[in-house]
N, C-alpha and C positions, 0 to 999 in steps of 0.2 A: 216790754213784753212783749212775748212771743201766743199763739194761737196754735197750739200744739195738733191742736186735733185737725184744724184747717193745713198744717203741713203737713199731717198724715196723711191727707186724702189730695195733697201735693205729689206724695211719693218718696218725702223724710221718713225714714221709720226712725222705733223708739232709740236706737243704739247711736244715732250720730244731734238727736237733738240734746240740746244743753240739758244737764244733771239735773232731778227735780231735787228742791233742798229739802225735802224724810230721805231721798238717799244717797247726802252727804253722810257717811258714814263712817268717814278714814279720820281717825284722831294722829295725835302722835307721834303714841306704839304703835301704828301701821305705815306710816314712812318713816318710822327708824327703818323699822325692820325690811322693809320693803327693798328693799338693795341690797341688804349683808349679801344675798346670793352671787347679786354680780357685782361685790369688791373680792372674797373668796372664792376664789375659782382659779384654778388651770390657768385658762391663759392671762392674768395678773401676774401670779406666782409665776410665770416663767418670764414675764417683763422686768418683772425686781432681776431677775439673774440677770438677765440681759444688764441691766446696771453698771452690774458688778464685772458685766463681760466689757464696759466698756473700761473699765478699772476705775470705777469710782470706789470712793471707801464708804466705812458704816453712815459717819455722819452725814457722808453726800447725796448719798441711798435716802436716808431714814430724811433728809430734806428734800429732797425732790418729791416722796410718796404722801408729805404733809401739806408743802405747798402746791402739789395737784386733788389730793382731796380738798381745801376749801377753793380755789378757782374752779374746783367741778360743781360742788356745794352751794358756790353764790349766782351760778349758770342754769343750775335747778331749780331752786327756789326762784330766779329772779322769769326766764322763762314758762314758767309753771303761774306765773301770777296768774294769768291770766286765766286759765285752766279753773283753778280753785274759785278766782273771782265770779265767775260767768258758767262755768259746769260745762266749757267748753271740749269737746276733746279734739283732738292735733289737726282732723279732714277736714273741719270748719275752721278753726283756728284762722289755721292758715290762709283760707281766702280773703281774710281782712290785708294781706300784705299783696297775694299774689293773684288774687281775682279767683270770679269763681271757675273760671277754668283754668289758668294761667296756677291756678294753687296742684294742678294737678303730676305737671313734672320735679317735686319738691316730696312730693305727697307717692306719687310712683317710686321714686328715688331712695324713701327710706325706709314706707311704707307698704311695698311688694319689692325692690328689688332686692335692695340689703336685705331686710328684714326677713325673707323664703332664703334667703343663700347664708345668714346668718343662722336660719333655724336648722338650718340641714346638718349644720358643719358644726352644730353645737352637740346634734339628736345625735355625731354620729360620738363625738369625744365622749357623752355620756354615755352611750352603749359600750364604748371601750371599759371603766369603770365595772358597768354592770355583769361582762365578761368575765374582770376578775372579779368581781362579788359572788359572781354563781360558780369558778373556776375552783375557788376556795374552799364552799361548801359541798360541792361537786367534781372533783377531778378529773372525770370521765365528756364530761361536759366539752370539754378545750377539742375535743378530738372526733368528735362526733363526725359524720361522715366525711370524716377522711381528705382525698382533695377536693372532695365539692366544692365547686363553686358558684354562685350567683353572680357576673356583672364584678369579680373583683371583691365577692365575698364569698370567707368561708359561712358550712353552715353554722356554726356557735353564734361567728360577728352577726349571721343576718339573723338572729334570732335575737337576737342582742341587741339590735336597733329597733325593730318593729318593736318588741318590749318596751322598751324607753319613748319610741314614736307615740306608744297606746299611750301609757305615763302622761304625754303631753296633752295626747288629746283629751283626755277625760280630766284634767284644772282647765282645759278651754269651756267644759261642758258645765265645772265649776263653777264659771265665773267670777269679776272681781269679786264678789265678795268673800268666796271657797277661800282664791289666793290668795288674801288679808291674812287669815286662819292659818293656813296652811307655812307662809314668813314667820309668824308668831313660831310655831309647833319648832321651825327648822332653826331659827337664831342660840336657842343655846345648845342646838349640838354641834352650831359651826365654833363658837367659842371653846365648849370640849373637846374638838377634834384638834385645831388648829391650834389653839391652849398645849395640850397632849405633846402634838410636833415637838412644838415649839423646845418644852422644855425637855424632851427626850434627846432632841439635837446639841440645847443647852448641857446637858448633863455628859455626853459623848466628845465634847468640846472641851472636857477640864473646868468648866463654871461660866458663868456671861463677861468677866473678866479676858479672853483669848478674844472672844468675838468681841466685845468693844476696842478690842488695840487693834485689831484688822486695819490695815492698808492694802489702800488697791495699789495698782500696780502703775496711777495716774491717768485720767484722763486722756486723750489724743484733744486736741484743737483749741479754739476759744475757751477757757472756763464758762465766761456766763452764754453762750450758745451750747454746751451740752447740756447747762443746766437746762436750761430751756427748753429740748431738745429732748429732755430726761421726761419732764414736765407732760410735751406733748404726747409722749408714749404711751403715759398712763392714762391722759383725758382721751386718749385715740381712741378707746373701746365703748368710750362713753359720748362719740360726736353722735349717734343713731341714737343711747334715750332722750338726752340733753333737746336734740327737736322734741320731740313727742311726750315729753314729760305731762303735759296737757291733760293724755288721756290715765293716768291719775292720779294728778290733783284736780280732778275735777268731780273728785269722790272726796274731795278734806271738805271739813265740817265748817273749817275757817285756813284764810289765807297764812295767817299766825301757825296754825296746824300743822300746816306744808311745809314754813317756812323754817319751822323751829327740830319736825321732824327726819326732815332732808337733810342739815345742819347734823346736827345730833348722827343722824344714820351712816353719813358718808364719813362726816370731818374722824369721827369718834370707833369708827369700824376701820377707817381707814390704818387711824392710829393702835390699834391692835393685829391688822393686817402687817405692819410696817415689823412690829417688835418681833413677830411670828415668824411671818417671811425671811426678813432679814436676819435671825436667830438659825433657822433652819440651813439654810446658802451658805453661809460661812459656817457652819455649826460643822456642817456634813462637810465642808471642803477642808477644814483643817482636822474630822475625826478619819475623813476617808483620802483625803488627796485628793480628790476631787468635786468641786461644785455639784449638789443633785439637782436640776434643773425645773424637776419633769416629778408632779408632786407626787404619783401616786407611784415612782420607783424609792419615796419616801418610804412612803406606806407597806410597801414590799418588802424592808429590810425588815419590820415589826416583827417578836420573835410570839406573839400571842396571835392566835386565830380570830378572838375576838375581836382585841383592836384592830387589827386587818378590816374584818366586815364593817364593824361603824360606821371606819373612818373611810371607807369605799363606799358604803352609804349614803355619809351628809356629802362626799364629792357629786355623787349623783344627784341629789337633790335637789346639791346648791345651783349646778346646774339646767334640773327642770326648772329651777326656778327663774335664775337668769331667762330660759328660751324662749317661757310664757310671756316674761312681762318686758325683754326686749324686742322680741320676736315676734308674737305671734298673737299677738293683747294690738299693735299697730299694725298687721298685714291685716290681720281682722278689717279691725276697724276702718282702711282702707279702702279694701276693695267694697267694705258697705258703702259708704261714701264715693264709687266710682260708678256704682250700681243699685241705689237703693230702693229696686220698685224690687230687683231680684234677693238682690241679697241682704241676711243681716251681718248682727259681727259674727255671731258664733260659724254661719256655713261658708261667711267669706275666710275666716281662719280657718275652719275644716278643705276646703278648697289651696290657701296658702300650706299646709301640711303634706296634704297630696303632692303638692309640685315639690315639697321638701326632699322623698324620698326621688322624687321622678328626676331632679339635678344629678343624683347619681353622688352626694354631699366626699364620703369615701374615696374617690376620684382628684375630688379637690385636695386633699388631706396626703397623696400620694406627690405630689410636686409643692411645698408648698412657695414657691414663689409665685406663684398663681392667683394663689388662695389673699398672700399678703400683698402684693398687686394691684388687686379689687378691693380691696378695703382700705388700701391707703387714698384709694379714686377718690371713693364714694365716700371716706372722710372727707379729704380734702373740698365735697363740695357738699358733704352736712352743714361743715361751720358756720360757710358765707349763706346757708340758710338758718341757721339762727342768729349770725348777725341779721341779715334782715328781719326778721320776725321781734327779735327786740328790740332795733331800733323804729319798727312800725308801732309798736304797741306801747311804749316809750315816748317816743321823742316828737312821732306823728301825730299820734293819736292819742296822747296824754293820760293813756289807761285807759278810754270812755271806746268802749263799741258798741254799734246799733245791732242787736239782734234780728231785727225786725228785718234791716238791711242784707244780714248778712245772710240770710236764710232766700233769700230775695232773689229770683235770677235775671231782673234787670233791677238791681237796686245799685247803690254809692262803689261796692265791693266787686261790682260788676266790670269799673274802670274802663277799658276803649273795646269791647268785643270779648270780656271774662280775659283778659290779658292784663297783669302791668308789666308797661314794660319797663315802669325802674327797677321795681325787682330783681325782673328774669337779666338784666346788662347787667344790675349788679353781681346775682349769682354766676353770671359766665366773668367776667369781671377779677370777683376775690376768690374765682374755682381756677383762676388762672394764674394767675400770683399762687395760687397756694401749693399746685404740681408743677409747673413750669421747671421747677427746680431738679425734678426728674428726669429730664429731658434736655437739659441743658446745665450742666456743670458750672458755672458761673453764679445761676444762682439754687445752689444745693443748700445755703442757710435755708434762705425762709419753703427749702421744702422739709428743712429737716422741722422746724415750728411751724406745720403747715396751718394744725387746726388755731394758731393764734391767728396767724396772719389771716384765714380766712375770714374769722368771724370780727375782727377790727375795723381790715380793711371794706366789707361789707357793712358793717352799720355805721362809718364812716360814709360811706359813699354813696350809701343811698339814704343817708339822714339825708346830704346834701342835694340830693335827686329832685326829694321829697316837696323841699322845702323849698327848692326855687320853683319847682313843677307848682308851689301853693301860694308863688310870689305870683308866676305868671298871672294866673287865673283870676288872682285879685287885682292885678292890673287891668287886667283883658275887663273884668265885672268892675270896674269904677270907671274905665273908658264909654263904657255904656250905660252906665248911669250917666256919665258928662253930657256924653251925646244928648239921649232924653231930654236932659233939663234947655 
């Protein structure tokens, strides 16, 4: 047990203390819907298009998506166990494996750098959908300001960006409780819109038969490596949320609630997403002679203004949902943990949101190579972090954490001057193994499977290092006892 009032006096604010039992309100339904926006969004849709571009058949693409969803659900449930059991946010949970000071390294990487860059990127992507929506209702909007621009943004683009940014800020102040209600409202809209697009594409293709009969050109390379690379591509977008999933599971009424909820929410949602995305991409290729990989281009072909409006609105809301859950929430908590006496979750999230504007994310979208290189590097480093966290919690700690020690500056989780050297070495080694293929062609298969390489190598290496350290400590203690006798 911990003394909350004492910890507050020491500088820990309420946002990074364990969730009170009475505040654990998320049930199976909340978890089943919270990740829906993260599945049904534009980047995931384009990723599926990329699988077809590799030459995969309908069956192969479906298999890749479902395999990825099951692995993803397992990773989210297991790494969320400590959050649901102890009510710990990621910023504090990471201390148990990396140390009180060492936690800043993976924390800043995930909760500040990756989160803020993703936040800005997603905000700009969502603002493009806002521009389409307003442009359909008020065509003159798209010509406002003429040739005027600010740092590369036209006046309509700037207005849409700021509007969408304000929507994100509004959800920050609404809190996680409001976010849970928001995702429950969004869920049926997502099914209606993507289901409608799938039916539309199936009709254009002349029925479900031609879509099921579609055979790709044949993927080039070792079939197993290509399959695993496809699964990696789907999971890569989740590398960051997997790391800090405890920020959400800390709100769970029970571990069972988050386990069932996340499994249903991810596997079932990905099943429906697979059916819809495959139907839309293959159906559009059969009908128009070319696959449509941008879901907004699909919407633009609708005849009904109402259909266009409700579709673009839903896509904007799904982007808003994933932006808040996956980016701004971890950024807010991480900044609050770095400066506990100065910042709360909300003030930290606001700072992150402002920085999200200053990084000018629209510039990242001018050069696709730069943003994808950045994301690949971050993903290659975050998979090892997940591996370390899982190994420490399940193998080393055996699911038992000492909260009073965790919130102590000089407790057992301080390790050596605040750093757990084993965790840092593991992260560096596994990170190199994950990314070396991007620089040395011989190791490219490792890079193609970077998430798996990172998490598996980190899990094994950290477990070995920690168990060896534990045995060494026990041997030293035994020698001291023998000498005392």
